[in-house]
C-alpha positions as CSV (number, residue, x, y, z in Angstrom):
1,M,-1.5,-24.1,17.1
2,A,-0.8,-23.4,20.7
3,K,1.2,-20.3,19.6
4,G,-1.3,-19.9,16.8
5,F,-4.0,-18.5,18.9
6,R,-1.9,-16.3,21.2
7,R,-2.8,-12.7,20.7
8,H,-1.7,-11.0,17.4
9,Q,-0.4,-14.3,16.0
10,K,-3.0,-14.4,13.1
11,I,-0.3,-13.9,10.4
12,V,-0.2,-14.4,6.6
13,I,2.6,-16.9,6.6
14,W,4.0,-15.7,3.1
15,L,4.2,-12.2,4.0
16,I,6.3,-13.2,7.3
17,V,8.5,-15.3,5.1
18,F,9.0,-12.7,2.6
19,A,9.6,-9.9,5.2
20,F,12.1,-12.2,6.9
21,F,13.7,-13.3,3.7
22,V,14.1,-9.7,2.0
23,G,14.8,-8.2,5.6
24,G,17.5,-10.6,6.3
25,V,19.8,-9.3,3.7
26,G,22.6,-7.8,5.9
27,L,25.7,-6.0,5.3
28,F,27.8,-8.7,4.0
29,S,25.7,-10.0,1.3
30,L,25.4,-6.3,0.2
31,N,29.2,-5.9,0.3
32,R,29.5,-9.1,-1.8
33,A,27.0,-8.0,-4.2
34,G,29.0,-4.8,-4.9
35,F,26.7,-2.4,-3.1
36,F,29.8,-1.1,-0.8
37,N,32.8,0.2,-2.7
38,R,35.7,2.3,-1.6
39,S,35.3,5.8,-2.8
40,T,37.3,7.2,-5.7
41,S,38.5,10.6,-6.7
42,T,37.0,10.1,-10.2
43,S,33.2,9.5,-9.1
44,S,30.6,12.3,-9.1
45,G,27.0,12.9,-9.3
46,P,24.3,11.3,-7.2
47,T,25.4,7.6,-7.7
48,Y,25.6,7.1,-3.9
49,A,23.4,7.5,-1.0
50,A,26.2,8.2,1.6
51,I,30.0,7.9,1.8
52,V,31.2,6.6,5.4
53,N,34.9,7.1,5.9
54,G,35.5,6.5,2.4
55,D,33.0,3.3,2.1
56,K,30.2,4.2,-0.4
57,I,26.6,3.1,0.1
58,S,25.2,2.8,-3.4
59,I,21.6,4.0,-4.1
60,D,20.7,0.4,-4.9
61,A,21.7,-0.5,-1.5
62,L,19.6,2.2,0.0
63,N,16.6,1.3,-2.1
64,A,16.9,-2.4,-1.2
65,A,17.2,-1.8,2.4
66,A,14.2,0.6,2.2
67,D,12.2,-2.0,0.7
68,Q,13.1,-4.4,3.4
69,T,12.2,-2.0,6.1
70,L,9.0,-1.2,4.4
71,N,8.2,-5.0,4.2
72,R,8.8,-5.3,8.2
73,Y,6.2,-2.5,8.5
74,K,3.9,-4.5,6.2
75,A,4.4,-7.6,8.2
76,Y,3.7,-5.7,11.6
77,Y,0.7,-3.9,10.2
78,Q,-0.6,-7.3,9.0
79,Q,-0.1,-8.9,12.4
80,M,-2.0,-6.0,13.7
81,G,-4.8,-6.5,11.3
82,L,-4.3,-2.9,9.8
83,D,-3.8,-1.6,6.3
84,I,-0.4,0.0,5.7
85,G,-1.9,1.5,2.5
86,N,-3.6,4.2,4.7
87,V,-0.2,5.2,6.1
88,L,1.5,5.5,2.7
89,T,-1.3,7.8,1.0
90,G,-1.2,11.4,0.7
91,A,1.2,14.0,2.0
92,G,1.7,12.0,5.3
93,G,2.4,9.0,3.2
94,Q,5.3,10.9,1.5
95,L,6.8,11.9,4.7
96,F,6.6,8.3,6.0
97,R,8.3,7.0,2.8
98,L,11.3,9.5,3.7
99,R,11.2,8.3,7.4
100,I,11.7,4.5,5.9
101,Q,14.5,5.7,3.6
102,A,16.1,7.5,6.6
103,E,15.8,4.3,8.9
104,A,17.1,2.2,6.2
105,L,20.1,4.6,5.6
106,N,20.8,4.8,9.3
107,E,20.8,1.0,9.4
108,L,23.4,0.9,6.6
109,I,25.6,3.4,8.0
110,R,25.6,1.5,11.4
111,Q,26.6,-1.5,9.4
112,V,29.4,0.1,7.8
113,L,30.6,1.5,10.9
114,Y,30.8,-1.9,12.8
115,R,32.4,-3.6,10.0
116,Q,35.0,-0.9,9.9
117,E,35.6,-1.2,13.6
118,A,35.6,-5.0,13.4
119,R,38.3,-4.6,10.6
120,A,40.2,-2.3,12.8
121,R,40.0,-4.4,15.8
122,G,40.8,-7.7,14.1
123,I,37.3,-9.0,15.1
124,T,35.9,-12.0,12.7
125,V,33.3,-14.7,12.9
126,S,33.9,-18.3,12.3
127,K,32.0,-20.4,9.6
128,T,31.2,-23.0,12.2
129,D,29.7,-20.5,14.4
130,V,27.6,-19.0,11.6
131,E,26.4,-22.4,10.4
132,A,25.2,-23.4,13.9
133,E,23.5,-20.2,15.0
134,A,21.8,-20.3,11.4
135,A,20.5,-23.9,11.8
136,A,19.1,-23.0,15.1
137,Q,17.4,-19.9,14.1
138,Y,16.0,-21.8,10.9
139,E,14.5,-24.4,13.3
140,N,13.3,-21.9,15.7
141,F,11.6,-20.2,12.6
142,L,9.6,-23.4,11.8
143,R,8.5,-24.0,15.2
144,T,7.4,-20.5,15.9
145,Y,5.2,-20.4,12.7
146,N,4.2,-24.0,13.0
147,I,5.0,-24.9,9.6
148,S,7.0,-27.8,7.9
149,E,10.1,-27.4,5.7
150,Q,8.0,-28.4,2.7
151,Q,5.1,-25.7,3.4
152,L,7.9,-23.0,3.8
153,S,9.4,-24.2,0.5
154,D,6.0,-23.8,-1.1
155,Y,5.5,-20.4,0.5
156,L,9.1,-19.3,-1.0
157,R,8.3,-20.6,-4.3
158,Q,5.0,-18.7,-4.4
159,A,7.1,-15.5,-3.4
160,G,9.5,-16.1,-6.4
161,T,12.3,-17.6,-4.4
162,T,13.7,-21.0,-3.1
163,L,14.4,-22.6,0.4
164,A,18.2,-22.4,-0.5
165,E,18.1,-18.7,-1.2
166,F,16.2,-18.4,2.1
167,K,18.9,-20.4,4.1
168,D,21.5,-18.3,2.7
169,S,19.9,-15.2,3.8
170,I,19.6,-16.4,7.3
171,R,23.5,-17.4,7.2
172,T,24.0,-13.8,5.9
173,E,22.1,-12.1,8.6
174,V,23.6,-14.5,11.3
175,E,26.9,-13.4,10.3
176,T,25.9,-9.7,10.7
177,Q,24.4,-10.6,14.1
178,L,27.5,-12.3,15.5
179,L,29.8,-9.9,14.2
180,T,27.9,-7.0,15.7
181,A,27.5,-8.7,19.1
182,R,31.2,-9.7,19.2
183,V,32.2,-6.0,18.4
184,Q,29.7,-4.8,21.1
185,T,31.2,-7.2,23.8
186,V,34.7,-5.8,23.0
187,V,33.6,-2.4,23.1
188,A,31.8,-2.7,26.2
189,G,34.3,-4.7,28.1
190,P,33.8,-6.9,31.4
191,I,31.0,-5.7,33.5
192,D,31.3,-7.1,37.0
193,P,28.6,-5.5,39.5
194,S,28.8,-5.8,43.2
195,E,26.1,-7.2,45.4
196,D,25.5,-3.4,46.4
197,D,25.1,-2.4,42.7
198,L,22.5,-5.2,42.2
199,E,20.6,-4.6,45.2
200,A,20.5,-0.9,44.3
201,Y,19.4,-1.6,40.7
202,F,16.7,-3.9,42.2
203,E,15.4,-1.1,44.4
204,A,15.3,1.2,41.5
205,H,13.5,-1.1,39.0
206,I,11.4,-3.0,41.5
207,S,8.1,-2.5,39.6
208,S,9.7,-4.2,36.5
209,Y,9.9,-7.3,38.5
210,D,6.4,-7.6,39.6
211,Q,4.9,-10.7,38.6
212,P,1.3,-10.5,37.2
213,E,-1.2,-13.1,38.0
214,K,-0.4,-16.1,35.9
215,I,-2.5,-19.5,35.3
216,R,-1.6,-22.8,33.6
217,A,-4.2,-24.3,31.4
218,S,-4.9,-27.0,29.0
219,H,-7.2,-27.1,26.1
220,I,-9.0,-29.3,23.5
221,L,-9.6,-27.5,20.2
222,V,-12.1,-28.9,17.7
223,D,-13.4,-27.4,14.4
224,D,-17.4,-27.7,15.2
225,E,-19.7,-27.1,18.2
226,K,-21.2,-30.7,17.7
227,T,-17.9,-32.2,18.2
228,A,-17.2,-29.8,21.2
229,E,-20.5,-30.7,22.8
230,E,-19.6,-34.3,22.6
231,V,-16.4,-34.0,24.2
232,L,-17.6,-31.9,27.0
233,S,-20.3,-34.5,27.6
234,E,-17.6,-37.3,28.0
235,L,-15.6,-35.2,30.4
236,K,-18.6,-34.6,32.5
237,D,-19.0,-38.4,32.7
238,G,-15.5,-38.6,34.1
239,A,-13.3,-39.2,31.0
240,D,-9.7,-38.2,31.3
241,F,-8.9,-34.7,29.9
242,A,-5.4,-35.7,28.6
243,G,-6.7,-38.6,26.7
244,L,-9.5,-36.7,25.0
245,A,-7.1,-33.9,24.1
246,K,-5.0,-36.6,22.5
247,A,-8.0,-38.0,20.5
248,Y,-9.8,-35.0,19.5
249,S,-7.6,-31.8,19.7
250,K,-6.6,-30.4,16.4
251,D,-4.0,-28.2,18.3
252,T,-1.1,-30.5,17.0
253,A,1.5,-28.6,19.3
254,T,-0.2,-29.5,22.6
255,K,-2.6,-32.4,21.9
256,D,0.2,-35.2,22.9
257,N,0.9,-33.4,25.8
258,G,-2.7,-33.4,27.3
259,G,-3.2,-30.0,25.6
260,D,-1.1,-28.2,28.2
261,L,-0.3,-24.6,27.3
262,G,2.0,-24.0,30.1
263,W,1.8,-20.7,32.3
264,F,0.6,-17.3,30.7
265,S,-0.7,-13.9,32.1
266,R,-3.3,-11.8,30.9
267,G,-2.7,-10.3,27.4
268,K,-1.0,-13.4,25.8
269,M,-4.3,-15.1,24.4
270,V,-7.1,-13.9,22.3
271,R,-9.7,-12.3,24.4
272,E,-12.4,-14.9,24.4
273,F,-10.0,-17.5,25.4
274,E,-8.3,-15.5,28.0
275,D,-11.5,-14.3,29.8
276,A,-12.8,-17.9,30.1
277,A,-9.3,-19.4,31.2
278,F,-9.1,-16.6,33.8
279,G,-12.7,-16.9,34.8
280,L,-12.2,-20.3,36.2
281,K,-12.0,-20.4,39.9
282,N,-10.4,-23.7,41.2
283,I,-7.7,-25.9,40.1
284,G,-9.2,-28.7,37.8
285,D,-12.3,-26.6,36.9
286,I,-13.3,-27.1,33.3
287,S,-15.1,-24.5,31.1
288,D,-17.9,-24.5,28.8
289,I,-17.4,-24.4,25.2
290,V,-15.3,-21.3,24.4
291,K,-15.6,-20.0,20.6
292,T,-12.7,-18.3,19.0
293,S,-11.7,-17.4,15.5
294,Y,-9.6,-20.7,15.7
295,G,-12.6,-23.0,16.5
296,Y,-14.3,-24.3,19.6
297,H,-12.4,-24.8,23.0
298,I,-12.7,-26.6,26.2
299,I,-10.3,-25.4,28.9
300,K,-9.2,-27.0,32.0
301,L,-7.3,-24.8,34.9
302,T,-4.3,-26.7,36.1
303,G,-2.5,-24.1,38.0
304,R,-2.7,-20.6,39.2
305,E,-0.2,-18.0,40.9
306,P,-1.4,-14.6,42.1
307,A,0.3,-11.3,41.5
308,H,3.1,-10.5,43.6
309,T,6.6,-8.7,44.1
310,P,9.5,-11.1,44.4
311,T,12.1,-10.6,46.6
312,F,15.8,-9.7,45.7
313,D,17.0,-13.1,46.1
314,E,14.3,-14.7,44.2
315,V,15.2,-12.5,41.2
316,K,18.9,-12.1,41.7
317,D,20.0,-13.9,38.6
318,Q,17.6,-11.9,36.4
319,V,18.6,-8.7,38.0
320,R,22.2,-9.5,37.2
321,D,21.5,-10.0,33.6
322,D,19.4,-7.0,33.4
323,Y,22.1,-4.7,35.1
324,I,24.8,-6.2,32.9
325,Q,22.7,-5.7,29.7
326,E,21.8,-2.3,30.6
327,K,25.3,-1.2,31.5
328,K,26.5,-2.8,28.2
329,N,23.9,-1.0,26.2
330,E,25.0,2.5,27.8
331,K,28.6,1.6,26.8
332,V,27.8,0.7,23.4
333,A,25.4,3.5,22.8
334,N,28.1,6.0,24.1
335,W,30.8,4.3,21.9
336,Y,28.8,4.3,18.9
337,N,27.6,8.1,19.3
338,A,31.1,9.1,19.7
339,L,32.2,7.1,16.4
340,Y,29.5,8.3,14.4
341,S,30.1,12.0,15.6
342,G,33.8,11.3,14.7
343,S,33.4,9.6,11.5
344,D,33.2,11.5,7.9
345,I,29.8,10.7,6.8
346,E,28.5,12.5,3.7
347,I,24.8,11.9,3.0
348,E,24.5,12.5,-0.9
349,L,20.7,12.6,-1.1
350,P,19.5,16.2,-0.2
351,L,16.2,15.3,1.2
352,L,17.5,12.4,3.1
353,R,20.2,14.7,4.6
354,A,17.7,17.3,5.7
355,Y,15.4,14.6,7.1
356,L,18.3,13.1,9.2
357,Y,19.6,16.7,10.2
358,E,15.9,17.3,11.5
359,Q,16.0,14.3,13.8
360,D,19.0,15.7,15.9
361,D,18.2,19.4,15.4
362,L,14.9,20.8,14.1
363,D,16.3,24.0,13.3
364,R,19.3,22.6,11.2
365,G,16.7,20.3,9.4
366,L,14.5,23.2,8.8
367,A,17.5,25.3,7.2
368,E,18.4,22.4,5.1
369,F,14.7,21.9,3.8
370,E,14.4,25.6,3.1
371,R,17.7,25.6,1.2
372,I,16.6,22.7,-1.0
373,R,13.6,24.5,-1.7
374,A,15.1,27.7,-2.7
375,T,17.9,26.2,-4.7
376,G,15.5,23.7,-6.5
377,E,18.0,20.8,-5.7
378,S,15.1,18.5,-5.4
379,A,11.9,18.4,-7.5
380,D,10.0,16.8,-4.5
381,P,6.5,18.8,-4.6
382,Y,6.1,17.9,-0.9
383,I,9.0,19.9,0.4
384,P,6.7,22.8,1.7
385,Y,4.8,20.0,3.5
386,Y,7.9,18.6,5.2
387,I,8.8,22.4,6.2
388,G,5.2,22.8,7.4
389,R,5.4,19.8,9.7
390,I,8.6,21.1,11.2
391,Y,7.0,24.5,12.0
392,E,4.0,22.6,13.5
393,V,6.6,20.7,15.8
394,K,8.2,24.0,16.7
395,A,4.7,25.4,17.6
396,A,3.9,22.4,19.6
397,Y,7.1,22.6,21.6
398,A,6.3,26.4,22.3
399,A,2.7,25.5,23.2
400,D,4.0,22.8,25.9
401,E,6.3,25.1,27.6
402,L,3.5,27.9,27.3
403,R,1.1,25.5,29.3
404,E,3.6,24.8,31.9
405,L,4.2,28.6,32.9
406,R,0.6,29.4,32.6
407,A,-0.4,26.7,35.1
408,K,1.9,28.4,37.9
409,E,-0.1,30.3,40.3
410,D,2.2,33.1,40.8
411,P,4.6,33.6,37.8
412,T,7.8,35.9,38.1
413,D,8.0,38.8,35.7
414,E,10.4,37.0,33.9
415,E,8.2,34.2,33.3
416,K,5.3,36.4,32.5
417,A,7.6,37.9,29.6
418,R,8.5,34.3,28.5
419,I,4.8,33.8,28.3
420,A,4.2,36.6,26.0
421,E,7.4,35.7,23.8
422,L,6.2,32.1,23.5
423,Q,2.8,33.1,22.6
424,Q,4.2,35.2,19.7
425,E,6.4,32.3,18.9
426,K,3.8,29.7,18.7
427,E,1.6,32.1,16.6
428,G,4.5,32.8,14.3
429,Y,5.4,29.0,13.8
430,Q,1.6,28.1,13.0
431,G,1.5,30.9,10.7
432,K,4.6,29.7,8.6
433,A,3.4,26.3,9.0
434,L,0.0,27.2,7.3
435,A,1.9,29.2,4.6
436,A,4.0,26.2,3.8
437,Y,1.1,23.8,3.6
438,L,-0.9,26.3,1.3
439,D,2.2,26.5,-0.9
440,A,2.1,22.7,-1.1
441,L,-1.4,22.7,-2.0
442,E,-0.7,24.4,-5.2
443,N,1.3,21.6,-6.5
444,V,0.2,18.5,-5.0
445,D,-3.3,16.4,-4.8
446,A,-5.0,17.4,-1.3
447,D,-5.9,14.6,1.0
448,E,-8.1,14.6,4.0
449,N,-5.4,14.4,6.6
450,F,-3.5,17.1,5.1
451,L,-6.4,19.5,4.8
452,G,-7.2,18.6,8.3
453,R,-3.9,19.9,9.3
454,V,-4.5,23.2,7.4
455,L,-7.9,23.6,9.1
456,S,-6.5,22.9,12.5
457,L,-4.2,26.0,12.0
458,N,-6.9,28.1,10.4
459,P,-10.5,26.6,10.7
460,E,-11.7,29.3,8.5
461,N,-9.2,28.9,5.7
462,L,-11.2,29.1,2.6
463,A,-9.0,27.5,0.3
464,A,-8.9,24.3,2.5
465,T,-12.4,24.2,3.1
466,V,-13.2,24.4,-0.5
467,L,-10.5,21.6,-1.3
468,L,-11.9,19.3,1.4
469,G,-15.5,19.9,-0.2
470,K,-14.1,18.7,-3.5
471,L,-12.3,15.9,-1.5
472,K,-15.6,14.7,-0.2
473,A,-17.3,15.1,-3.6
474,D,-14.9,12.7,-5.2
475,Q,-15.6,10.5,-2.3
476,G,-19.3,10.4,-3.2
477,D,-20.2,12.4,0.2
478,Y,-22.1,15.3,-1.7
479,V,-24.0,16.5,1.3
480,T,-20.9,17.1,3.3
481,A,-19.0,18.5,0.2
482,E,-22.0,21.2,-0.3
483,N,-21.9,21.8,3.4
484,H,-18.2,22.8,3.1
485,F,-18.8,24.8,0.0
486,A,-21.7,26.5,1.7
487,E,-19.4,27.3,4.8
488,A,-16.8,29.1,2.6
489,I,-19.4,31.1,0.9
490,K,-21.0,32.0,4.4
491,N,-17.5,33.0,5.8
492,D,-16.6,35.0,2.6
493,P,-19.5,35.7,0.3
494,T,-17.1,37.1,-2.3
495,Y,-15.0,33.8,-2.3
496,V,-15.5,32.5,-6.2
497,P,-14.0,29.1,-5.8
498,A,-16.4,28.3,-3.5
499,Y,-19.3,29.2,-5.7
500,L,-17.5,27.4,-8.6
501,A,-17.1,24.2,-6.7
502,S,-20.7,24.3,-5.6
503,G,-21.7,24.8,-9.0
504,D,-19.6,22.0,-10.4
505,L,-21.1,19.7,-7.8
506,A,-24.7,20.6,-8.7
507,V,-24.0,20.0,-12.4
508,R,-22.8,16.6,-11.5
509,Q,-25.8,15.9,-9.6
510,G,-28.1,17.3,-12.4
511,N,-29.3,20.0,-9.9
512,Y,-28.8,22.9,-12.5
513,P,-31.1,25.5,-10.8
514,L,-28.6,25.7,-7.8
515,A,-25.7,25.4,-10.5
516,E,-27.3,28.4,-12.3
517,S,-27.6,30.5,-9.0
518,R,-23.9,29.6,-8.0
519,Y,-22.3,30.5,-11.2
520,E,-24.2,33.7,-11.6
521,A,-23.3,34.6,-8.2
522,A,-19.6,33.9,-9.2
523,L,-19.9,36.0,-12.4
524,E,-21.3,39.0,-10.2
525,Q,-17.8,39.0,-8.6
526,R,-15.9,38.5,-11.7
527,P,-18.2,40.1,-14.6
528,N,-15.6,39.6,-17.3
529,D,-14.3,36.1,-16.6
530,T,-15.2,33.9,-19.8
531,S,-14.5,30.6,-18.0
532,I,-17.5,31.2,-15.6
533,M,-19.5,32.4,-18.5
534,F,-18.7,28.9,-20.5
535,K,-20.0,27.0,-17.3
536,L,-23.3,29.0,-17.1
537,V,-23.8,28.4,-21.1
538,N,-23.8,24.6,-20.4
539,V,-26.3,25.1,-17.6
540,Y,-28.5,27.4,-19.6
541,I,-28.6,24.9,-22.3
542,A,-29.4,22.1,-19.9
543,M,-32.3,24.1,-18.8
544,N,-33.4,25.1,-22.1
545,E,-33.0,28.6,-21.5
546,L,-31.7,29.4,-25.2
547,G,-32.3,33.2,-25.0
548,E,-29.8,33.6,-21.9
549,V,-27.5,31.3,-24.0
550,S,-27.5,33.4,-26.9
551,E,-26.8,36.7,-24.8
552,L,-23.9,35.1,-23.0
553,V,-22.3,33.8,-26.1
554,A,-22.4,37.0,-27.8
555,K,-20.9,38.7,-24.6
556,I,-18.1,35.9,-24.8
557,R,-17.4,36.4,-28.4
558,K,-17.2,40.2,-27.8
559,A,-15.0,40.0,-24.9
560,S,-12.6,37.5,-26.5
561,P,-13.2,37.2,-30.2
562,D,-10.4,34.7,-30.7
563,N,-11.0,32.5,-27.8
564,V,-11.6,29.1,-29.1
565,K,-14.1,28.4,-26.4
566,G,-16.3,31.3,-27.5
567,I,-16.3,29.6,-31.1
568,I,-17.3,26.0,-29.5
569,A,-20.0,27.8,-27.3
570,E,-21.5,29.3,-30.5
571,G,-21.6,25.7,-31.6
572,D,-23.1,24.6,-28.3
573,L,-25.8,27.2,-28.8
574,A,-26.4,26.1,-32.4
575,Y,-26.9,22.5,-31.2
576,A,-29.2,23.5,-28.8
577,Q,-31.3,25.5,-31.2
578,L,-31.1,22.6,-33.8
579,T,-32.3,20.0,-31.0
580,A,-35.3,22.3,-30.4
581,A,-36.1,22.9,-34.1
582,V,-35.6,19.2,-34.8
583,D,-38.1,18.2,-32.0
584,E,-40.7,20.8,-33.5
585,L,-40.2,19.5,-36.8
586,N,-40.8,15.9,-35.9
587,G,-43.9,16.9,-34.1
588,L,-45.3,18.7,-37.0
589,K,-44.4,15.7,-39.3
590,G,-46.2,13.4,-37.1
591,K,-49.6,15.3,-37.7
592,D,-52.0,13.5,-40.2
593,S,-53.7,16.6,-41.4
594,P,-51.5,19.8,-40.8
595,T,-53.0,23.1,-41.5
596,G,-51.6,25.6,-44.1
597,D,-49.7,27.5,-41.3
598,E,-48.1,24.3,-40.1
599,E,-47.2,23.5,-43.7
600,A,-45.5,26.8,-43.9
601,R,-43.8,26.2,-40.5
602,L,-42.6,22.9,-41.7
603,S,-40.8,24.4,-44.8
604,E,-39.5,27.2,-42.4
605,L,-38.3,24.7,-40.0
606,Q,-36.6,22.5,-42.6
607,S,-34.4,25.5,-43.6
608,T,-33.7,26.4,-40.1
609,V,-32.4,22.8,-39.4
610,D,-30.1,23.0,-42.3
611,T,-28.7,26.2,-41.1
612,L,-28.4,25.3,-37.7
613,Y,-26.8,22.1,-38.6
614,Q,-24.1,23.6,-40.9
615,R,-23.5,26.3,-38.2
616,A,-23.1,23.7,-35.4
617,V,-20.7,21.7,-37.6
618,D,-18.9,24.8,-38.6
619,R,-18.0,25.9,-35.2
620,Y,-17.1,22.5,-33.9
621,E,-14.7,21.8,-36.9
622,E,-13.0,25.2,-36.3
623,G,-12.6,24.1,-32.6
624,L,-10.9,21.0,-33.7
625,R,-8.6,22.7,-36.1
626,R,-7.4,24.9,-33.2
627,G,-6.5,22.1,-31.0
628,G,-10.1,21.0,-29.5
629,T,-10.2,17.8,-27.5
630,L,-12.1,14.6,-28.1
631,D,-15.1,16.2,-26.6
632,L,-15.6,18.2,-29.7
633,N,-15.7,14.9,-31.7
634,V,-18.5,13.6,-29.4
635,K,-20.3,17.0,-30.0
636,L,-19.8,16.7,-33.9
637,G,-21.0,13.2,-33.9
638,N,-24.3,14.1,-31.9
639,V,-24.9,17.0,-34.3
640,H,-24.6,14.5,-37.3
641,L,-26.7,12.1,-35.5
642,L,-29.4,14.5,-34.7
643,A,-29.8,15.9,-38.4
644,G,-29.7,12.3,-39.6
645,H,-26.2,12.1,-41.1
646,L,-25.4,8.7,-39.8
647,D,-22.5,7.8,-41.5
648,E,-20.8,11.2,-40.5
649,A,-21.9,10.5,-37.1
650,E,-20.5,7.0,-37.0
651,D,-17.1,8.1,-38.1
652,Q,-16.9,10.7,-35.3
653,F,-17.9,8.2,-32.6
654,R,-15.7,5.6,-33.9
655,N,-12.7,8.1,-34.0
656,V,-13.3,8.7,-30.5
657,I,-13.2,5.2,-29.4
658,L,-10.2,4.4,-31.3
659,R,-8.2,7.1,-29.7
660,S,-9.8,6.7,-26.1
661,P,-12.0,3.5,-25.5
662,Y,-13.1,4.8,-22.3
663,R,-15.0,7.7,-23.6
664,V,-18.4,6.3,-22.9
665,E,-20.5,9.1,-24.7
666,A,-18.9,7.7,-27.9
667,Y,-20.5,4.2,-27.1
668,M,-23.8,5.9,-26.5
669,G,-23.7,7.9,-29.7
670,L,-22.7,5.0,-31.7
671,G,-25.5,2.6,-30.2
672,E,-28.0,5.4,-31.4
673,V,-26.7,5.4,-34.8
674,Y,-27.3,1.6,-35.0
675,L,-30.7,2.1,-33.6
676,K,-31.6,4.6,-36.3
677,R,-30.5,1.6,-38.8
678,G,-32.6,-0.6,-37.2
679,D,-29.6,-2.8,-35.9
680,T,-30.6,-3.4,-32.3
681,E,-28.0,-6.0,-31.5
682,A,-25.2,-3.6,-32.6
683,A,-26.8,-1.1,-30.4
684,L,-27.1,-3.2,-27.4
685,E,-23.6,-4.3,-27.7
686,N,-22.4,-0.7,-27.7
687,F,-24.7,0.2,-24.9
688,R,-23.3,-2.7,-22.6
689,T,-19.7,-1.8,-23.5
690,G,-20.5,1.8,-22.3
691,F,-22.2,0.5,-19.2
692,T,-19.0,-1.6,-18.3
693,H,-16.7,1.3,-19.1
694,S,-18.8,4.0,-17.1
695,V,-17.5,5.3,-13.7
696,E,-20.3,7.8,-13.0
697,N,-23.5,6.7,-11.5
698,A,-25.5,9.0,-13.7
699,Q,-23.9,7.4,-17.1
700,R,-24.4,3.8,-15.8
701,E,-28.0,4.8,-15.0
702,E,-28.5,6.1,-18.6
703,F,-27.0,3.2,-20.3
704,G,-28.9,0.7,-18.1
705,E,-32.2,2.3,-19.0
706,R,-31.3,2.1,-22.8
707,I,-30.3,-1.6,-22.4
708,L,-33.6,-2.5,-20.6
709,E,-35.6,-0.5,-23.0
710,L,-34.1,-2.8,-25.7
711,D,-33.8,-6.1,-23.7
712,P,-36.0,-6.2,-20.9
713,Q,-35.0,-9.8,-20.1
């Protein structure tokens, strides 16, 4: 528990175990599994991720290593209380996944090179050493996370593995660790610094040896405030703190030691505990009750060391260790870089090859990504996005140099020329980044961060503004969405996609007057665009402006006689006219004593209803024959329902439900069929099913209203 309330230690144990277990599979287990194989002249195709001096790294090995790397990131994000899902979404998420793969492949290449070096130098690791170190790491793991072996076994079983497999993974990882350490020791050779070397190192790094203020404290941790008050009362009456800690504290790691937490500096404990502990003035002082996420604490200050800078003699041993480690790291890094550069390494996966090139040389990586895009070697639709990101980085470098030169009070002529050159470079890179992003947006789903990048490069970019509005609409933020559409229209009153997006959103909200004005404005820009005409037809029908519908449908049919949408539009017009005729017919039928004129109108209307019904059915059936969607089946069902042909209506609605159970309009239609037959229970069943399947709020409200009408309880 003592470690449990240290900062960032609130961890989901099973995730830590899983990340450790999966992440612990090192080179040697992969090698034993057959993931690393000697290359042969008969192999071809993308079977391998890389070939390192003849040793092949399989794609299976890379995928496993990438999963391991991602699990480590997940564990880290979990510790920080963050959601890694936010990092993995959208275009940025695709680039992050590529980064994960690159990290994993680099680690696998490193393992292969170390293994090859160990083999060349005859370096081995004994089984005894592996077993001893593995046992020590296992015990440390249990202590660190304050869990028993049985608890660990339970966690592992939940993760689908066993304690034995977990221990094997530790041995495998330890074997890799020990072999790596021995190779590094041999490569670095002996390092024996002189006294002068150490003193010079100390002076150069003196700030790193500064000691912050530290305190030593003990605590008693209990579950509830009432118990904490009782303990505090006993302490005030003179009771022994250590005795009460042993009797009451639920911190099993410290209770038997009087609650002693040892020495710690700021930043090691959760904030509430830290503030209270460092706020105690004198040795022996006891705090009031301190509430944290772990429970209720009472803290006793038992020691304090002020911040200070030690002398060389005080930290000489530490300085020696640091000096030796730093020199060893330098030698190993130089050796590895030379080894890597001199090795024959072939990256078989094109995107990974381009990404790894980019890490060393932006221009080389850019050229490789551009080559892949040109040749179609990869089908990844985010390639233009990766290219755009590189251009953005190049623009940022140019901007940094530009800022430094502009900060000079009296630049030289050469520097002035460079300023003009850099300004041109920066604008050129930004333009290329924008072009690449817009290219990507034609093939991938837009996300807010991606669109934000586009708008940062060109705040008035109409396409990105409209796409961002659509994204906000999908998130339910209709006000912000319409603001983006209106902004695009203001910036360019001829930009049709903005009118259409605004009109579509207005339809979604049931604001048909706004939709009408937006679609009509779009049609002014594209007078012969039948797709806009179809949108207007639906709006006119919703507003019962049947005269406008008739004119527009005639225009559509004249412009495109064979267009199936025009045929369907005629059906929509006939259905709207049928609805009006049926409403008038039912109104006249409801009169007790109709006049002669009304009797004549009744006869005329019945004939009109029959004609319109047949026309709508004919048009919709023709649309279905020519490849229409299930929307037409729903419309056809509604026509039959309106005309009282209940069996035909039921057939259409059931056909829709059979083929697509989540088409909620069919449940509404089928419910209405049952209502007309007097079967309220069957109607309610369909309305309730439609309600549970609905996604749009308007649909749920409609179903909810029908349910409440039939079953107010």
